[in-house]
PAMIPA-881919 format. One record per atom (N, C-alpha, C): residue number from 1; residue in three letters; x negated, y, z negated. Coordinates in nm, 2 decimals. Atoms other than C-alpha are relative to their C-alpha. Example, Ala and Ser with C-alpha at 12.3 -4.5 7.8 and 13.67 -1.06 7.14 Angstrom:
BEGIN
1, ala, -0.09, -0.12, 0.00
1, ala, -1.23, -0.45, -0.78
1, ala, -0.09, 0.12, 0.00
2, ser, 0.09, -0.11, 0.00
2, ser, -1.37, -0.11, -0.71
2, ser, 0.08, 0.11, -0.08
END
This chain:
BEGIN
1, met, -0.12, -0.07, 0.06
1, met, -4.19, -5.58, 1.68
1, met, -0.04, 0.14, -0.04
2, thr, 0.03, -0.13, 0.04
2, thr, -4.19, -5.21, 1.63
2, thr, 0.05, 0.03, -0.14
3, lys, -0.04, -0.03, 0.14
3, lys, -4.15, -5.04, 1.29
3, lys, 0.15, 0.03, 0.00
4, glu, -0.14, -0.02, 0.00
4, glu, -3.80, -4.93, 1.39
4, glu, 0.08, -0.13, 0.01
5, glu, -0.07, 0.13, -0.01
5, glu, -3.70, -5.28, 1.48
5, glu, 0.00, -0.07, -0.13
6, val, 0.01, 0.06, 0.14
6, val, -3.83, -5.41, 1.14
6, val, 0.11, 0.06, -0.09
7, leu, -0.10, -0.07, 0.08
7, leu, -3.61, -5.15, 0.97
7, leu, 0.14, -0.04, 0.04
8, ser, -0.13, 0.03, -0.04
8, ser, -3.31, -5.25, 1.17
8, ser, 0.05, -0.14, -0.05
9, tyr, -0.03, 0.14, 0.06
9, tyr, -3.33, -5.61, 1.03
9, tyr, 0.02, 0.00, -0.15
10, leu, -0.01, 0.00, 0.14
10, leu, -3.33, -5.50, 0.67
10, leu, 0.15, -0.03, -0.04
11, pro, -0.14, 0.03, 0.04
11, pro, -3.02, -5.65, 0.49
11, pro, 0.05, 0.09, -0.11
12, tyr, -0.04, -0.09, 0.10
12, tyr, -2.96, -5.34, 0.29
12, tyr, 0.06, 0.12, 0.07
13, ser, -0.05, -0.13, -0.05
13, ser, -2.76, -5.01, 0.33
13, ser, 0.01, 0.09, -0.12
14, lys, -0.02, -0.10, 0.11
14, lys, -2.72, -4.69, 0.13
14, lys, 0.12, -0.04, -0.08
15, pro, 0.10, -0.07, 0.08
15, pro, -2.71, -4.65, -0.16
15, pro, -0.11, -0.10, -0.05
16, phe, 0.10, 0.09, 0.05
16, phe, -2.93, -4.96, -0.20
16, phe, -0.11, -0.03, 0.10
17, leu, 0.11, 0.00, -0.10
17, leu, -3.17, -4.90, 0.09
17, leu, -0.11, 0.09, -0.06
18, phe, 0.11, -0.08, 0.05
18, phe, -3.50, -4.78, -0.05
18, phe, -0.12, 0.01, 0.09
19, val, 0.10, -0.02, -0.10
19, val, -3.70, -4.74, 0.27
19, val, 0.04, 0.11, 0.09
20, asp, -0.03, -0.11, -0.10
20, asp, -3.71, -4.42, 0.48
20, asp, -0.08, -0.03, 0.12
21, thr, 0.09, 0.01, -0.12
21, thr, -4.01, -4.48, 0.70
21, thr, -0.11, -0.11, -0.02
22, leu, 0.12, 0.08, 0.00
22, leu, -4.28, -4.73, 0.78
22, leu, -0.11, 0.07, 0.08
23, glu, 0.11, -0.06, -0.07
23, glu, -4.61, -4.57, 0.86
23, glu, -0.09, -0.10, 0.07
24, tyr, 0.09, 0.10, -0.05
24, tyr, -4.80, -4.89, 0.93
24, tyr, 0.05, -0.14, -0.03
25, ile, -0.03, 0.14, 0.03
25, ile, -4.74, -5.26, 0.96
25, ile, -0.08, -0.09, 0.09
26, asp, 0.07, 0.11, -0.08
26, asp, -4.94, -5.56, 1.08
26, asp, 0.02, -0.13, -0.07
27, glu, -0.01, 0.13, 0.06
27, glu, -4.98, -5.93, 0.99
27, glu, -0.04, -0.01, -0.15
28, asn, 0.06, 0.00, 0.14
28, asn, -5.16, -5.84, 0.66
28, asn, 0.04, 0.10, -0.09
29, ser, -0.04, -0.11, 0.09
29, ser, -5.02, -5.52, 0.53
29, ser, 0.11, 0.09, 0.06
30, val, -0.11, -0.09, -0.03
30, val, -4.75, -5.26, 0.53
30, val, -0.01, 0.13, -0.08
31, lys, -0.01, -0.13, 0.07
31, lys, -4.72, -4.89, 0.43
31, lys, 0.12, 0.07, 0.03
32, gly, -0.13, -0.07, -0.03
32, gly, -4.39, -4.71, 0.39
32, gly, 0.03, 0.10, -0.11
33, ser, -0.04, -0.10, 0.10
33, ser, -4.22, -4.43, 0.20
33, ser, 0.15, 0.01, -0.02
34, tyr, -0.14, -0.02, 0.04
34, tyr, -3.90, -4.34, 0.03
34, tyr, 0.01, 0.13, -0.08
35, thr, -0.03, -0.12, 0.08
35, thr, -3.75, -4.02, -0.11
35, thr, 0.12, -0.03, -0.09
36, phe, -0.11, 0.03, 0.10
36, phe, -3.54, -4.06, -0.43
36, phe, 0.08, 0.13, 0.00
37, asp, -0.09, -0.12, 0.00
37, asp, -3.25, -3.82, -0.36
37, asp, 0.05, 0.03, -0.14
38, lys, -0.04, -0.05, 0.14
38, lys, -3.16, -3.62, -0.67
38, lys, 0.15, -0.04, -0.03
39, asp, -0.14, 0.04, 0.03
39, asp, -2.79, -3.73, -0.63
39, asp, 0.02, -0.15, -0.01
40, leu, -0.02, 0.14, 0.02
40, leu, -2.85, -4.10, -0.67
40, leu, 0.07, -0.03, -0.13
41, val, -0.10, 0.01, 0.11
41, val, -2.59, -4.23, -0.92
41, val, -0.08, -0.04, -0.13
42, phe, 0.07, 0.04, 0.12
42, phe, -2.84, -4.39, -1.16
42, phe, -0.06, 0.11, -0.08
43, tyr, 0.06, -0.12, 0.07
43, tyr, -2.99, -4.05, -1.25
43, tyr, 0.10, 0.06, -0.10
44, asn, -0.10, -0.06, 0.10
44, asn, -2.66, -3.96, -1.43
44, asn, -0.02, -0.05, -0.14
45, gly, 0.01, 0.05, 0.14
45, gly, -2.74, -4.17, -1.73
45, gly, -0.13, -0.05, -0.04
46, his, 0.13, 0.06, 0.03
46, his, -3.11, -4.26, -1.71
46, his, -0.10, 0.11, 0.01
47, phe, -0.04, -0.01, 0.14
47, phe, -3.20, -4.06, -1.93
47, phe, 0.08, 0.14, 0.00
48, ile, -0.08, -0.12, 0.02
48, ile, -2.96, -3.79, -2.05
48, ile, -0.09, 0.13, -0.01
49, asn, 0.08, -0.13, -0.01
49, asn, -3.10, -3.44, -1.96
49, asn, -0.14, -0.02, 0.03
50, asn, 0.13, 0.02, -0.04
50, asn, -3.42, -3.60, -1.85
50, asn, -0.01, -0.12, 0.10
51, pro, -0.02, 0.11, -0.08
51, pro, -3.35, -3.82, -1.55
51, pro, -0.14, -0.05, 0.06
52, val, 0.11, 0.07, -0.06
52, val, -3.62, -4.07, -1.43
52, val, 0.05, -0.12, 0.07
53, thr, -0.04, 0.12, -0.08
53, thr, -3.61, -4.35, -1.18
53, thr, -0.03, -0.13, -0.08
54, pro, 0.02, 0.13, 0.07
54, pro, -3.55, -4.69, -1.35
54, pro, -0.11, -0.09, 0.06
55, gly, 0.10, 0.09, -0.04
55, gly, -3.84, -4.93, -1.33
55, gly, 0.05, -0.11, 0.10
56, val, -0.05, 0.10, -0.09
56, val, -3.62, -5.19, -1.17
56, val, 0.02, 0.05, 0.14
57, ile, -0.02, -0.06, -0.14
57, ile, -3.55, -4.95, -0.88
57, ile, -0.14, 0.02, 0.06
58, leu, 0.13, -0.01, -0.06
58, leu, -3.92, -4.88, -0.84
58, leu, -0.05, -0.14, 0.05
59, thr, 0.04, 0.13, -0.05
59, thr, -3.98, -5.26, -0.82
59, thr, 0.08, -0.04, 0.13
60, glu, -0.08, 0.03, -0.12
60, glu, -3.69, -5.29, -0.57
60, glu, -0.06, 0.07, 0.12
61, thr, 0.06, -0.07, -0.11
61, thr, -3.85, -5.02, -0.36
61, thr, -0.13, -0.07, 0.05
62, met, 0.12, 0.08, -0.04
62, met, -4.18, -5.21, -0.36
62, met, 0.03, -0.13, 0.07
63, ala, -0.04, 0.13, -0.06
63, ala, -4.00, -5.53, -0.27
63, ala, 0.06, 0.02, 0.14
64, gln, -0.06, -0.02, -0.13
64, gln, -3.81, -5.38, 0.02
64, gln, -0.10, 0.04, 0.10
65, ile, 0.11, -0.04, -0.10
65, ile, -4.12, -5.22, 0.18
65, ile, -0.10, -0.11, 0.00
66, gly, 0.11, 0.09, 0.01
66, gly, -4.38, -5.47, 0.06
66, gly, 0.03, -0.15, 0.04
67, leu, -0.04, 0.14, -0.03
67, leu, -4.19, -5.80, 0.10
67, leu, 0.10, -0.01, 0.11
68, ala, -0.10, 0.01, -0.10
68, ala, -3.88, -5.75, 0.31
68, ala, -0.05, 0.04, 0.14
69, cys, 0.05, -0.05, -0.13
69, cys, -4.04, -5.54, 0.58
69, cys, -0.11, -0.08, 0.05
70, leu, 0.11, 0.08, -0.05
70, leu, -4.36, -5.74, 0.60
70, leu, 0.05, -0.14, 0.03
71, gly, -0.05, 0.14, -0.03
71, gly, -4.17, -6.07, 0.59
71, gly, 0.08, 0.00, 0.13
72, ile, -0.07, -0.02, -0.13
72, ile, -3.94, -5.95, 0.88
72, ile, -0.11, 0.00, 0.11
73, tyr, 0.10, -0.02, -0.10
73, tyr, -4.25, -5.85, 1.07
73, tyr, -0.07, -0.14, 0.03
74, leu, 0.07, 0.13, -0.02
74, leu, -4.42, -6.19, 1.01
74, leu, 0.09, -0.10, 0.07
75, leu, -0.09, 0.09, -0.06
75, leu, -4.11, -6.37, 1.13
75, leu, 0.06, 0.05, 0.13
76, lys, -0.06, -0.07, -0.12
76, lys, -4.06, -6.15, 1.44
76, lys, 0.03, -0.10, 0.11
77, asp, -0.04, 0.09, -0.11
77, asp, -4.06, -6.45, 1.67
77, asp, 0.11, -0.10, -0.03
78, thr, -0.10, 0.09, 0.05
78, thr, -3.81, -6.64, 1.46
78, thr, 0.14, 0.06, -0.02
79, ile, -0.13, -0.06, 0.05
79, ile, -3.54, -6.39, 1.36
79, ile, 0.08, 0.07, 0.12
80, gln, -0.07, -0.06, -0.11
80, gln, -3.43, -6.28, 1.71
80, gln, 0.15, 0.04, -0.03
81, gln, -0.14, -0.04, 0.02
81, gln, -3.05, -6.20, 1.68
81, gln, 0.06, -0.03, -0.14
82, gln, -0.05, 0.04, 0.13
82, gln, -3.02, -6.28, 1.31
82, gln, -0.07, 0.08, -0.11
83, gln, 0.05, -0.07, 0.12
83, gln, -3.06, -6.08, 0.99
83, gln, -0.04, -0.10, -0.10
84, pro, 0.05, 0.10, 0.09
84, pro, -3.28, -6.28, 0.75
84, pro, 0.06, 0.03, -0.14
85, gly, -0.03, -0.01, 0.14
85, gly, -3.19, -6.35, 0.39
85, gly, -0.13, 0.02, -0.08
86, ile, 0.12, -0.03, 0.07
86, ile, -3.44, -6.22, 0.14
86, ile, 0.03, 0.00, -0.15
87, ala, -0.02, 0.01, 0.14
87, ala, -3.48, -6.30, -0.23
87, ala, -0.13, 0.02, -0.07
88, leu, 0.12, -0.01, 0.09
88, leu, -3.73, -6.18, -0.49
88, leu, -0.01, -0.12, -0.09
89, thr, 0.01, 0.12, 0.08
89, thr, -3.86, -6.49, -0.66
89, thr, -0.09, 0.02, -0.13
90, ser, 0.08, -0.03, 0.12
90, ser, -4.12, -6.34, -0.90
90, ser, -0.06, 0.14, 0.01
91, ser, 0.07, -0.13, 0.00
91, ser, -4.27, -6.01, -1.00
91, ser, -0.08, 0.02, -0.13
92, glu, 0.08, -0.04, 0.11
92, glu, -4.54, -5.89, -1.23
92, glu, -0.05, 0.14, 0.03
93, val, 0.03, -0.14, -0.03
93, val, -4.55, -5.51, -1.23
93, val, -0.04, 0.07, -0.13
94, ser, 0.03, -0.09, 0.11
94, ser, -4.72, -5.26, -1.45
94, ser, 0.04, 0.14, 0.04
95, tyr, -0.05, -0.13, -0.02
95, tyr, -4.58, -4.91, -1.48
95, tyr, -0.09, 0.10, -0.07
96, tyr, 0.09, -0.10, 0.05
96, tyr, -4.80, -4.60, -1.54
96, tyr, 0.06, 0.14, -0.02
97, leu, -0.06, -0.14, 0.00
97, leu, -4.60, -4.28, -1.46
97, leu, 0.14, -0.01, 0.04
98, pro, -0.14, -0.01, -0.05
98, pro, -4.24, -4.18, -1.41
98, pro, 0.01, 0.06, 0.14
99, val, -0.03, -0.06, -0.13
99, val, -4.08, -4.09, -1.08
99, val, 0.13, 0.07, -0.02
100, tyr, -0.12, -0.09, 0.02
100, tyr, -3.83, -3.80, -1.09
100, tyr, 0.09, 0.02, 0.12
101, pro, -0.09, -0.03, -0.11
101, pro, -3.53, -3.71, -0.88
101, pro, -0.07, 0.09, 0.10
102, gly, 0.06, -0.08, -0.11
102, gly, -3.64, -3.57, -0.54
102, gly, -0.14, -0.03, 0.04
103, glu, 0.14, 0.04, -0.03
103, glu, -3.98, -3.73, -0.54
103, glu, -0.01, -0.10, 0.12
104, val, 0.03, 0.10, -0.11
104, val, -4.13, -3.91, -0.24
104, val, -0.10, -0.09, -0.06
105, val, 0.10, 0.10, 0.04
105, val, -4.31, -4.23, -0.31
105, val, -0.05, -0.07, 0.12
106, asn, 0.06, 0.08, -0.11
106, asn, -4.55, -4.43, -0.09
106, asn, -0.03, -0.14, -0.05
107, val, 0.03, 0.14, 0.04
107, val, -4.58, -4.81, -0.11
107, val, -0.10, -0.06, 0.10
108, val, 0.09, 0.08, -0.08
108, val, -4.87, -5.02, 0.02
108, val, 0.00, -0.14, -0.05
109, ala, 0.01, 0.15, 0.04
109, ala, -4.86, -5.40, 0.02
109, ala, -0.10, -0.07, 0.09
110, asn, 0.09, 0.08, -0.07
110, asn, -5.12, -5.64, 0.12
110, asn, 0.03, -0.15, -0.03
111, lys, -0.04, 0.15, 0.01
111, lys, -5.04, -6.01, 0.19
111, lys, -0.10, -0.08, -0.07
112, val, 0.08, 0.10, 0.06
112, val, -5.18, -6.27, -0.04
112, val, 0.01, -0.13, 0.07
113, tyr, -0.02, 0.11, -0.08
113, tyr, -5.02, -6.55, 0.14
113, tyr, 0.14, 0.00, 0.05
114, phe, -0.14, 0.02, -0.06
114, phe, -4.72, -6.64, 0.36
114, phe, 0.00, -0.15, 0.05
115, arg, -0.01, 0.14, -0.04
115, arg, -4.63, -7.01, 0.39
115, arg, 0.14, -0.05, -0.05
116, phe, -0.13, 0.07, 0.03
116, phe, -4.31, -7.22, 0.39
116, phe, 0.11, 0.11, -0.03
117, gly, -0.10, -0.10, 0.02
117, gly, -4.10, -6.90, 0.40
117, gly, -0.02, 0.09, -0.12
118, lys, 0.03, -0.08, 0.12
118, lys, -4.26, -6.76, 0.08
118, lys, -0.11, 0.10, 0.03
119, leu, 0.10, -0.11, -0.02
119, leu, -4.45, -6.43, 0.09
119, leu, -0.04, 0.05, -0.14
120, lys, 0.05, -0.06, 0.12
120, lys, -4.67, -6.31, -0.19
120, lys, -0.09, 0.12, 0.04
121, cys, 0.07, -0.12, -0.03
121, cys, -4.81, -5.96, -0.19
121, cys, -0.05, 0.07, -0.13
122, gln, 0.04, -0.10, 0.10
122, gln, -5.02, -5.72, -0.40
122, gln, 0.06, 0.13, 0.05
123, val, -0.08, -0.12, -0.04
123, val, -4.81, -5.40, -0.40
123, val, -0.04, 0.11, -0.10
124, ala, 0.03, -0.12, 0.09
124, ala, -4.88, -5.05, -0.53
124, ala, 0.09, 0.12, 0.05
125, leu, -0.09, -0.11, -0.03
125, leu, -4.65, -4.74, -0.54
125, leu, -0.07, 0.13, -0.06
126, trp, 0.06, -0.13, 0.04
126, trp, -4.79, -4.38, -0.55
126, trp, 0.10, 0.11, 0.01
127, asn, -0.09, -0.12, -0.01
127, asn, -4.61, -4.05, -0.61
127, asn, -0.06, 0.09, 0.11
128, glu, 0.04, -0.09, -0.11
128, glu, -4.64, -3.76, -0.37
128, glu, -0.13, 0.08, -0.04
129, ala, 0.12, -0.06, 0.04
129, ala, -4.93, -3.62, -0.57
129, ala, -0.12, -0.10, 0.01
130, gly, 0.11, 0.10, -0.02
130, gly, -5.13, -3.94, -0.49
130, gly, -0.04, -0.07, -0.13
131, gln, 0.03, 0.07, 0.13
131, gln, -5.11, -4.08, -0.85
131, gln, 0.07, -0.13, 0.01
132, leu, -0.05, 0.13, 0.01
132, leu, -5.06, -4.45, -0.90
132, leu, 0.11, 0.00, -0.10
133, val, -0.12, 0.01, 0.09
133, val, -4.71, -4.50, -1.05
133, val, 0.02, -0.14, -0.06
134, cys, -0.02, 0.14, 0.04
134, cys, -4.69, -4.88, -1.06
134, cys, -0.07, -0.09, 0.10
135, asp, 0.06, 0.09, -0.09
135, asp, -4.86, -5.18, -0.91
135, asp, 0.02, -0.15, -0.06
136, gly, -0.01, 0.14, 0.05
136, gly, -4.85, -5.56, -0.93
136, gly, 0.01, -0.10, 0.12
137, thr, -0.01, 0.11, -0.10
137, thr, -4.78, -5.89, -0.75
137, thr, 0.15, -0.03, 0.01
138, leu, -0.14, 0.03, -0.03
138, leu, -4.44, -5.96, -0.59
138, leu, 0.00, -0.12, 0.09
139, ala, -0.01, 0.11, -0.10
139, ala, -4.33, -6.28, -0.42
139, ala, 0.15, -0.02, 0.03
140, gly, -0.14, 0.02, -0.04
140, gly, -4.01, -6.37, -0.23
140, gly, 0.01, -0.09, 0.11
141, met, -0.03, 0.09, -0.10
141, met, -3.84, -6.60, 0.00
141, met, 0.06, 0.07, 0.12
142, ile, -0.06, -0.05, -0.12
142, ile, -3.75, -6.51, 0.36
142, ile, 0.07, -0.12, 0.07
143, ile, -0.08, 0.11, -0.06
143, ile, -3.47, -6.73, 0.49
143, ile, 0.06, 0.04, 0.13
144, thr, -0.05, -0.03, -0.14
144, thr, -3.39, -6.73, 0.86
144, thr, 0.11, -0.09, 0.04
145, asp, -0.11, 0.10, -0.04
145, asp, -3.15, -7.03, 0.88
145, asp, 0.10, 0.00, -0.11
146, lys, -0.11, -0.01, 0.10
146, lys, -2.84, -6.92, 0.68
146, lys, 0.12, -0.07, 0.06
147, lys, -0.12, 0.08, -0.05
147, lys, -2.58, -7.19, 0.73
147, lys, 0.10, 0.00, -0.11
END
């Protein structure tokens, strides 16, 4: 499965799609990026006159690249004509630096395990200056049989 095919299976669309590109993906890891457009609606109130990206959005970005994209890749033989369901089941994330409007972030995830449809990864997010913004462990379910 190509990187472009993985992206086509993501069950998100703008304004809730937080993946622009995948630079690398294999059975054990993924690397991708996203640019936080300065016009995203949550910047209007978080924080007044000093907008920063909410931590929950940073976590979602890590989950979309690190869990959803990697999970889709791992299920490439199963998901043929079907968009999978994806749910974050647990997260433990530490935050170190803010991300401002207009910044590009890079996410790297390494698989801890994938079994019974549950994927667990170590994930880290860096800003465009190469500084670690946040990191942690994320786990989620990848559902391919939605009845």
